[in-house]
N, C-alpha and C positions, 0 to 999 in steps of 0.2 A: 504494500500500500504506500503510495507516494504521499508525503506530507507537504503541505503548502507552507511556505514561509512568507509571511506578510511583512513587507517593509513598512517602517513607520512613515507617517505622513511628514514629509520634509518639504519645505518650501522650495520652489524652483530657484536654482542658484543664480545669483546676479552674474550675468555673463560679462566679465570684464574684458575678455579677449576681443570681441567685436569692437568695443569702444577703443581699446588700445590700437588695434589694427587701423581703424578708421582715422584716429587721431594721427597715427604715424603717416598714413597716406596723405592726409590733408596738410600736414606740416612740412612735407617735403616740397621745396620750391618747384622742381621740375614736374613732379607727379601731381601735386595738388591743384595745378591749373588746368589739367586735362578734364574734359567733360565726362569721359567714361569713369575716371577715378572718382570724381565728385558723385556720380550716380552710385557707384559701388559703396562709397563711404556713407551715403545716405541710406542705402539698404542695410548696411551694418549697424548704423546708429538707431534705426527705427525700433527694434525690439528693446534695447536698453532704455530708450526714451519712454516707451510705453510702460516699462517696469518702474519708472520713476527715478532713474539715474539722472541726477541734476546735470552733470557734465554732458551727457548724451543729449539731453533736452536742449542745452545751450548750443552745442555744436550743430545739431540738426536744425534748430531754429535759425541760427545764423546762415546756414547753408540754404535753407528754403527762402529766407527773406532776401538774401543777396543774389542768389544764382538762378532762382526760378522765375519765370516770367508770368506764370499764372496767378490770378487773384486768389484762388483757393489755396495754392501752395504758400503764398505770402501770409494769408490769414492763419494757416496752421503754424507756420514758422513764428509768427508774432505770438500766438498762444503758447507755443513751447518756450519762447523767450520769457513770457510772463511767468510761467510756472517755475522756470529756473531762477528768475530774479526773485520771486517770492521765497525760494529755498535758499537764497543768499549768494547765488553765483555772481561775482563782480563783473564778469564779462557780459553776462546777460543784462545786468542792471545798467551798465554803461551803454550798451547797444539799444536797449529799450528807451533810455533817456534821449538818445539821438533820434529814434523813430517816432516817439510819442506824438509830437505836434503834427507831423505829416500824415500819420495813420488815421487821424480823425477827420481829415478833410474829405 
């Protein structure tokens, strides 16, 4: 008779690797300017940002606000920046301060 071993309920691990890889890609001068690299970094940042990782929210928000031409993407990026700024991210707070007056027009 086979016995079943039940694993305790553990929360999903905060995946730091996608955030580190995306940051590394975006911070490289020659790589970070390429459209495909930005798209890849955005995909890597999406899950950690959904999980509430402040740095991922900030980086993805900046990417969406600066690099995407669509109104929906900019709105989502702005919301991610607001979440990161509320969590105390200084980069998001600074960027949000720059965009606040123009965002309400």
